[in-house]
C-alpha positions in Angstrom: 19.0 16.6 -10.5 15.3 15.7 -10.9 13.1 17.6 -13.3 9.3 17.1 -13.0 7.1 17.5 -16.1 3.5 16.5 -15.9 2.2 13.7 -18.1 -1.4 14.7 -17.1 -3.7 14.9 -20.0 -4.4 18.6 -19.6 -0.7 19.4 -19.4 -0.1 17.2 -22.5 -2.8 19.1 -24.4 -1.0 22.3 -23.6 2.4 21.0 -24.8 4.0 19.1 -21.9 5.4 16.3 -24.2 7.1 18.9 -26.4 8.6 20.5 -23.3 9.8 17.1 -22.1 11.6 16.5 -25.4 13.2 19.9 -25.4 14.5 19.5 -21.9 15.8 16.0 -22.7 17.7 17.5 -25.6 19.0 20.4 -23.5 20.3 17.9 -20.9 22.1 16.0 -23.5 23.6 19.1 -25.2 24.9 20.3 -21.8 26.3 16.9 -20.8 24.3 17.0 -17.6 23.1 14.1 -15.4 19.4 14.6 -14.7 16.3 12.5 -14.3 13.0 13.6 -15.9 10.0 12.5 -13.9 6.6 12.7 -15.6 4.4 13.5 -12.6 0.8 14.4 -12.2 -0.5 17.9 -12.5 -0.5 20.3 -9.5 -4.0 21.3 -10.7 -3.2 24.9 -11.7 -4.1 24.5 -15.3 -3.4 28.1 -16.3 0.3 27.4 -15.4 0.6 24.2 -17.5 3.0 23.1 -18.8 4.4 23.5 -15.3 8.1 22.4 -14.9 9.6 21.9 -11.5 13.4 21.5 -10.9 14.7 20.0 -7.7 17.4 22.1 -6.2 19.3 22.3 -2.9 16.7 24.9 -1.7 13.7 22.7 -2.8 11.6 22.4 -5.9 11.5 25.5 -8.1 8.6 25.9 -10.5 8.4 27.4 -14.0 5.3 28.0 -16.0 3.6 28.1 -18.3 6.7 26.9 -20.2 7.2 27.0 -23.9 10.0 25.3 -25.9 11.6 28.8 -26.2 11.8 29.0 -22.4 13.8 25.9 -21.9 17.3 27.3 -22.4 16.7 30.2 -20.0 15.5 27.7 -17.3 18.9 25.9 -17.5 20.8 29.2 -17.5 19.0 30.4 -14.4 17.4 33.6 -15.8 13.9 32.5 -16.8 11.1 35.0 -16.5 8.8 32.1 -16.0 10.3 31.3 -12.5 7.5 30.8 -9.9 9.6 29.7 -6.8 8.0 27.0 -4.7 4.7 26.2 -6.3 3.2 25.1 -3.0 3.3 28.6 -1.6 1.5 30.1 -4.6 -1.9 31.5 -3.3 -4.1 29.0 -5.3 -2.2 26.0 -3.9 -1.4 27.3 -0.4 -5.1 27.9 0.4 -5.9 24.3 -0.1 -6.3 21.4 2.3 -4.9 18.5 0.3 -5.8 15.1 1.7 -7.0 13.0 -1.2 -4.7 14.8 -3.6 -1.8 15.2 -1.2 0.6 13.3 -3.5 -0.7 14.3 -6.9 1.9 16.4 -8.7 4.5 15.7 -6.0 5.5 12.1 -6.7 6.4 9.8 -9.6 2.9 8.2 -10.1 4.4 4.8 -11.1 7.0 4.6 -8.3 5.7 2.4 -5.5 8.8 3.4 -3.4 7.9 7.1 -3.9 4.3 6.4 -3.0 5.4 4.7 0.3 7.9 7.4 1.1 4.9 9.9 1.1 2.6 7.8 3.4 1.3 5.3 0.8 0.3 1.8 2.1 0.2 3.0 5.7 -3.6 2.9 5.7 -3.7 -0.5 4.1 -1.2 -1.9 6.6 -3.4 -0.6 9.4 -6.5 -2.0 7.8 -4.9 -5.5 7.6 -4.8 -5.5 11.5 -8.6 -4.8 11.7 -11.7 -6.9 11.3 -14.1 -6.2 8.4 -16.6 -4.7 10.9 -13.9 -2.4 12.4 -12.8 -1.2 8.9 -16.4 -0.3 8.0 -16.9 1.4 11.3 -13.9 3.5 10.6 -15.3 4.7 7.3 -18.6 5.4 9.0 -16.9 7.5 11.7 -15.1 9.5 9.1 -18.4 10.7 7.6 -17.2 10.0 4.1 -20.0 10.3 1.6 -20.1 9.3 -2.1 -18.1 11.8 -4.1 -19.6 10.8 -7.4 -22.7 12.8 -7.0 -25.3 11.2 -4.7 -23.5 11.9 -1.4 -24.7 8.6 0.1 -22.7 7.6 3.3 -19.9 5.3 2.1 -19.7 3.3 5.3 -23.4 2.3 5.1 -23.0 1.1 1.6 -19.9 -0.9 2.6 -21.7 -2.4 5.6 -24.7 -3.5 3.4 -22.3 -5.5 1.2 -20.3 -6.8 4.2 -23.4 -8.2 5.8 -25.0 -9.5 2.5 -24.9 -13.2 1.7 -23.0 -14.2 -1.5 -20.4 -16.7 -2.6 -18.6 -13.7 -4.2 -18.5 -10.0 -3.6 -17.1 -7.2 -5.7 -15.7 -3.7 -5.5 -16.4 -1.6 -8.6 -14.8 1.8 -9.1 -16.9 4.2 -11.2 -14.3 6.1 -13.3 -16.8 7.0 -16.0 -16.3 10.7 -15.4 -18.6 12.3 -17.9 -19.9 15.5 -16.4 -18.8 18.7 -18.1 -16.3 20.7 -16.0 -15.1 17.6 -14.0 -11.6 16.1 -14.2 -10.7 15.1 -10.6 -11.0 11.3 -11.3 -8.8 11.6 -14.3 -6.2 13.7 -12.5 -6.1 11.3 -9.6 -5.7 8.2 -11.8 -3.0 9.8 -13.8 -1.2 11.4 -10.9 -1.5 9.0 -8.0 -3.0 5.7 -9.2 -1.7 3.6 -6.2 -4.0 5.5 -3.8 -7.0 4.3 -5.8 -5.6 0.7 -5.7 -5.0 1.0 -2.0 -8.5 2.3 -1.3 -10.2 -0.4 -3.3 -8.1 -3.1 -1.5 -9.1 -1.7 1.9 -12.7 -1.8 0.7 -12.3 -5.4 -0.5 -10.9 -6.5 2.9 -13.6 -4.7 4.8 -16.5 -6.0 2.7 -15.2 -9.5 2.1 -14.6 -9.0 -1.7 -11.8 -10.6 -3.6 -12.1 -8.9 -6.9 -12.3 -5.3 -8.1 -13.0 -3.5 -11.4 -12.1 0.0 -12.4 -14.5 1.1 -15.2 -12.9 3.9 -17.1 -14.4 5.8 -20.0 -12.6 5.3 -23.3 -12.0 9.1 -23.6 -9.3 8.7 -20.9 -6.5 6.9 -22.6 -3.8 8.3 -20.3 -5.7 7.3 -17.2 -6.3 3.8 -18.6 -2.6 3.4 -19.3 -1.5 4.6 -15.9 -4.0 2.5 -14.0 -3.1 -0.6 -16.0 0.6 0.0 -15.4 0.0 0.7 -11.7 -2.0 -2.5 -11.2 0.8 -4.5 -12.9 3.4 -2.9 -10.5 1.2 -3.5 -7.5 0.6 -7.1 -8.4 4.3 -7.7 -8.9 5.1 -6.1 -5.5 2.5 -8.2 -3.7 0.1 -5.3 -3.0 -2.5 -7.1 -5.1 -3.1 -10.8 -5.1 -2.1 -12.1 -1.7 -2.3 -8.6 -0.2 1.1 -7.9 1.5 1.4 -11.6 2.3 -1.5 -11.2 4.7 -3.6 -14.1 3.4 -6.3 -11.6 2.2 -6.9 -12.1 -1.5 -7.8 -9.1 -3.7 -7.1 -8.2 -7.3 -8.1 -5.5 -9.7 -9.1 -5.5 -13.4 -9.2 -2.5 -15.6 -12.3 -2.3 -17.9 -12.9 0.4 -20.6 -16.3 1.8 -21.4 -17.5 3.0 -24.8 -18.3 6.6 -23.7 -22.0 6.5 -22.9 -22.9 9.2 -20.4 -25.6 7.0 -18.8 -23.0 4.5 -17.8 -21.9 6.9 -15.1 -25.1 5.7 -13.4 -24.2 2.6 -11.3 -26.7 0.1 -12.6 -26.0 1.1 -16.3 -22.3 0.7 -15.5 -22.9 -2.8 -14.1 -24.8 -3.8 -17.2 -22.0 -2.6 -19.4 -19.4 -4.3 -17.2 -21.3 -7.6 -17.7 -21.1 -7.1 -21.5 -24.7 -5.9 -21.8 -26.2 -2.7 -23.2 -25.7 0.2 -20.9 -29.3 0.7 -19.6 -30.5 1.4 -16.1 -31.9 -1.3 -13.9 -34.9 -0.9 -11.7 -34.2 -0.7 -8.0 -34.7 -2.8 -5.9 -32.7 -4.9 -5.8 -29.9 -2.6 -4.9 -26.4 -3.3 -6.3 -25.2 -3.7 -2.8 -27.3 -6.8 -2.6 -27.4 -7.9 -6.3 -24.9 -6.0 -8.3 -22.2 -7.4 -10.7 -23.3 -10.8 -11.9 -26.0 -10.8 -9.3 -23.6 -10.7 -6.4 -23.2 -8.1 -3.6 -21.3 -5.2 -5.0 -19.8 -1.9 -3.7 -20.0 0.8 -6.5 -18.0 3.9 -5.5 -16.6 6.8 -7.3 -12.8 7.2 -7.8 -12.5 10.0 -5.3 -14.6 8.1 -2.7 -12.2 5.1 -2.9 -9.0 7.2 -3.2 -9.9 9.1 0.0 -10.0 5.9 2.1 -6.2 5.5 2.5 -5.8 8.9 4.2 -8.7 8.0 6.5 -6.9 4.9 7.7 -3.5 6.6 7.7 -4.5 9.6 9.8 -7.6 8.2 11.5 -11.3 8.7 10.9 -11.6 11.6 13.4 -8.8 13.5 11.8 -10.8 13.4 8.5 -14.1 14.1 10.1 -12.8 17.2 11.8 -12.7 18.9 8.5 -15.9 20.1 6.8 -19.4 21.5 7.7 -22.3 19.7 9.4 -22.9 16.3 7.7 -20.5 17.3 4.9 -17.3 15.9 6.4 -13.8 16.1 5.1 -12.5 17.7 2.0 -13.8 18.0 -1.6 -11.7 18.3 -4.8 -13.5 21.1 -6.5 -13.0 21.5 -10.2 -13.2 25.1 -11.3 -13.7 25.5 -15.1 -15.6 27.5 -17.7 -15.1 31.2 -18.2 -12.7 31.6 -15.2 -9.3 33.2 -14.8 -7.7 30.5 -12.6 -9.2 27.2 -13.6 -8.1 24.0 -12.0 -8.5 21.6 -9.1 -8.9 23.1 -5.6 -9.2 20.7 -2.7 -10.7 22.2 0.4 -12.8 21.4 3.4 -16.6 21.7 2.9 -18.0 25.0 3.9 -16.3 27.6 1.7 -18.9 30.0 0.2 -19.5 29.5 -3.5 -18.7 33.2 -4.2 -15.3 32.8 -2.6 -14.5 29.8 -4.8 -15.5 31.7 -7.9 -14.1 35.2 -7.2 -11.3 34.7 -4.7 -9.9 31.3 -5.7 -11.0 31.3 -9.4 -10.2 35.1 -9.8 -13.6 35.8 -11.5 -14.1 35.4 -15.2 -11.3 35.1 -17.8 -13.2 37.5 -20.0 -13.1 40.2 -17.3 -16.9 40.6 -17.5 -19.2 40.2 -14.5 -20.1 36.7 -13.4 -23.6 35.8 -14.2 -24.0 32.3 -13.0 -22.2 29.1 -12.2 -23.4 25.6 -12.8 -22.4 23.2 -10.0 -22.6 19.4 -10.4 -22.2 18.8 -14.1 -24.6 19.4 -17.1 -27.6 18.4 -14.9 -26.7 20.7 -12.0 -28.5 23.9 -11.2 -27.5 27.3 -12.4 -26.6 29.3 -9.3 -27.0 33.1 -9.6 -24.8 35.7 -7.9 -27.5 36.2 -5.3 -26.8 32.7 -4.0 -23.0 33.1 -3.8 -23.1 33.1 0.0 -24.1 29.4 -0.1 -21.6 27.3 1.8 -20.2 24.4 -0.3 -21.9 21.5 1.4 -24.5 18.9 0.4 -27.4 20.0 2.6 -26.6 23.7 2.1 -26.8 23.4 -1.7 -29.9 21.3 -1.5 -31.7 24.0 0.5 -30.9 26.5 -2.2 -32.2 24.3 -5.0 -28.8 23.1 -6.2 -26.6 20.0 -5.9 -22.9 19.4 -5.5 -22.7 16.3 -7.6 -19.1 15.6 -8.6 -18.1 19.2 -7.6 -17.6 20.6 -11.0 -18.0 24.4 -11.0 -18.5 25.9 -14.4 -18.5 29.7 -14.6 -20.5 31.9 -17.0 -20.2 35.7 -17.6 -23.1 38.1 -18.2 -23.2 37.2 -22.0 -24.5 33.7 -21.3 -28.0 32.9 -22.7 -29.8 31.1 -19.9 -32.7 30.1 -22.1 -30.2 28.6 -24.5 -28.4 26.8 -21.5 -31.8 25.4 -20.4 -32.4 24.1 -23.9 -28.9 22.5 -23.9 -29.6 20.6 -20.7 -32.8 19.1 -22.2 -31.1 18.3 -25.5 -28.2 16.7 -23.7 -30.6 14.4 -21.8 -32.5 13.6 -25.1 -29.2 12.6 -26.8 -27.8 10.6 -23.8 -30.9 8.9 -22.6 -30.7 5.1 -22.6 -34.4 4.9 -23.4 -35.3 2.7 -20.5 -37.9 4.9 -18.9 -40.6 7.1 -20.5 -40.0 10.4 -18.6 -36.4 10.6 -19.8 -36.9 9.1 -23.3 -39.9 11.1 -24.2 -39.8 14.0 -21.7 -36.5 15.3 -22.8 -37.6 15.5 -26.4 -40.8 17.2 -25.5 -38.8 19.5 -23.2 -36.6 20.8 -26.1 -39.8 21.4 -28.1 -41.4 23.3 -25.2 -38.4 25.5 -24.7 -38.4 26.3 -28.4 -42.1 27.3 -28.0 -41.2 29.7 -25.2 -38.4 31.2 -27.3 -41.0 31.6 -30.1 -43.3 33.6 -27.8 -45.7 30.9 -26.4 -46.3 32.2 -22.8 -48.4 29.2 -21.9 -45.4 26.9 -22.6 -43.7 28.0 -19.3 -46.3 26.2 -17.2 -46.1 23.1 -19.5 -42.3 23.1 -19.0 -42.7 23.2 -15.2 -45.2 20.3 -15.2 -42.9 18.3 -17.6 -39.9 18.8 -15.3 -41.9 17.6 -12.3 -42.9 14.4 -14.2 -39.3 13.7 -15.2 -38.0 14.3 -11.7 -40.6 12.0 -10.1 -40.7 9.3 -12.8 -37.1 8.6 -14.0 -35.2 5.6 -13.0 -31.8 7.3 -12.9 -30.2 10.6 -12.3 -30.1 11.5 -16.1 -33.8 12.2 -16.4 -34.3 12.9 -12.6 -31.8 15.7 -12.5 -32.4 17.3 -15.8 -35.1 19.6 -14.2 -32.4 21.1 -12.0 -30.7 23.2 -14.7 -33.9 23.9 -16.6 -35.9 25.0 -13.5 -33.0 26.9 -12.0 -32.6 28.9 -15.2 -36.3 29.6 -15.3 -36.6 30.6 -11.7 -33.3 32.5 -11.3 -33.3 34.2 -14.7 -37.0 34.7 -15.5 -36.3 38.0 -17.3 -34.5 36.1 -20.1 -37.4 33.8 -20.7 -39.7 36.9 -20.7 -37.4 38.8 -23.1 -37.4 35.8 -25.5 -41.2 35.9 -25.6 -41.4 39.6 -26.0 -38.8 39.6 -28.8 -40.8 36.8 -30.6 -44.0 38.7 -30.2 
């Protein structure tokens, strides 16, 4: 008998380790033979800790489990029984490609990984030329999942064609946006898929070394990735890749938790042992990146999606999605929401369906007021824009951005003037200080919002001009995107800014 208990950080925070100890003790007391597997999370956070028991009829889920529930599970009369978790509405409605194995397998079993399709894409890639590998990624339509949405294949081709005695693949795992956790879940629940994706990238671009830059706040992900790399190296997946003659290895690096290091050039500076500040572009990292060499910098989800593209074919992946937004996106639903968690689906689902049908509306039961999509620098989307399809161009046309696809829900008690102030203050605190609009503009922005709250009607125009200056003059996304939440709050909820002025007067 196999019993699956997530070691995912969210599950552990909700008591999964205590459940594992209680189940281990129950197995011993009953004299049973059973194997406990610490898997990844299925992504339904409201059901964590979620326990799955392998039976003759398949895996049966129980959740959310407490220590007091353990005995009843073994006796077969638990009121926490869920049946097959893959038929639960939240899970069954998904299209799981990137996250197909997360929650299903033992994350550190290479045999389990291969039994569920792992390494098929790498083996196919090893039969292809670098040009053919890059063309496959181009055909898939994969775009950067870290926020910018830049075509992954074009970035890879730039590095492939660049001249350099060494080339590198850098995985950006510095997941710092509020309401995002897909990178962490993937690294903790299926680390080999990231290793496989980076290796395919290395073969395609002519790189022999890769780095995974993980923020220090993710100790479980760091531990899993290090262990997985050691296992992959021992098995010959890394090093001399599957005895093919292609050389590629991966090193895990830990950042110190600076938000700005999620920006690729700041990350590269940190990776080189320098202060995490942005670099002026050009030169692009694809031409002069890590140590001045051609470097691919991709997000975790971008690289972890590559294996399924090579396993099932580029066209299979491209057939999902909407317009130029090809494939699937792991959407992270958080905030004041009834059913929070990770929901992977093809691009195109209306925002309102994600919030109300998938997320179940607010946890408080009050009406939804707004959602912020794309992290703390994303726009606040009002209910009037809930018909917007989840796609890069569609959100851009409505004044929003998808970013890393974090969806944070707010009910009607949210103070949008206060949320706009938070965005500016966040930028002021996290700015690396490299460029004036971000370093000075954010501080002035907080002061200007405070003037609006105090009743200065003229400060609204000042805030608008300031946001335009920041957007047009900042070197990185931190200062450049801060106007999104501020201006969206001002434009979509003008009555709150007016009310604040009237109250002050």
